[in-house]
C-alpha positions as CSV (number, residue, x, y, z in Angstrom):
1,M,67.2,-1.0,55.2
2,R,70.6,-1.4,56.4
3,D,69.6,-0.8,60.1
4,F,67.1,-3.6,59.6
5,G,69.8,-5.7,58.6
6,E,72.1,-5.1,61.4
7,Y,69.2,-5.6,63.7
8,L,68.3,-9.0,62.1
9,R,71.8,-9.7,62.4
10,A,72.3,-8.6,66.2
11,Y,68.9,-10.7,67.0
12,W,70.5,-13.8,65.4
13,A,73.7,-13.4,67.8
14,H,71.5,-12.8,70.9
15,V,69.0,-15.8,70.1
16,S,71.9,-17.8,69.5
17,T,74.3,-17.3,72.3
18,N,71.4,-16.7,75.1
19,L,68.2,-18.5,74.4
20,G,69.1,-21.1,71.7
21,W,66.7,-21.5,68.8
22,G,64.4,-24.1,70.1
23,K,63.4,-21.8,73.2
24,A,63.0,-19.0,70.9
25,L,60.8,-21.4,68.3
26,M,58.8,-22.3,71.2
27,V,57.8,-18.9,72.7
28,A,56.8,-18.1,68.9
29,I,54.7,-21.0,68.9
30,V,53.1,-20.2,72.0
31,W,52.4,-16.9,71.4
32,L,51.0,-17.7,67.9
33,A,48.7,-20.5,69.6
34,G,47.5,-18.1,72.1
35,M,46.7,-15.5,69.5
36,F,44.4,-17.9,67.4
37,A,43.0,-19.6,70.4
38,P,39.6,-18.2,69.9
39,L,39.4,-19.5,66.4
40,G,40.0,-22.9,67.8
41,A,37.6,-23.0,70.5
42,K,34.7,-21.5,68.1
43,T,35.1,-24.6,66.2
44,L,34.4,-26.6,69.3
45,V,31.7,-24.2,71.2
46,P,29.7,-20.9,69.8
47,L,31.7,-18.0,71.0
48,P,30.3,-14.6,70.3
49,N,32.7,-12.5,68.3
50,W,33.4,-10.1,70.4
51,V,34.8,-12.7,72.9
52,A,37.3,-13.7,70.3
53,I,38.5,-10.0,69.3
54,T,38.9,-9.3,72.9
55,W,41.0,-12.2,73.3
56,M,43.0,-11.3,70.2
57,I,43.5,-7.8,71.2
58,G,44.5,-8.5,74.5
59,W,46.9,-11.3,73.7
60,A,48.7,-8.6,71.5
61,L,48.7,-6.3,73.9
62,L,50.3,-8.7,76.3
63,G,53.0,-9.3,73.8
64,Y,54.0,-5.6,73.2
65,I,54.0,-4.9,77.3
66,F,56.5,-8.2,77.4
67,A,58.6,-7.4,74.4
68,P,60.4,-4.6,75.9
69,Y,60.7,-6.3,79.3
70,G,62.5,-9.0,77.5
71,M,64.6,-6.4,75.8
72,W,65.7,-4.6,78.9
73,K,66.6,-7.7,80.7
74,A,68.7,-8.9,77.9
75,Q,70.6,-5.3,77.8
76,R,70.6,-5.4,81.5
77,K,72.7,-8.6,81.5
78,K,75.2,-6.7,79.6
């Protein structure tokens, strides 16, 4: 559990010094909006379930692809 606390402190320091909380919050909101976009679209137009599920899986995979890139980029700056 100490490792997790250390990770959170390092993350807090990284965001505070490099990104700023406004930008970090905006990225999180955009990611969540993209993740749940099919649910909002289903209220406006009828979509098959497979479209919504495929979108959510694809969006989550993009998050897993780009998260390590962001960490690598931050490490490279140091």
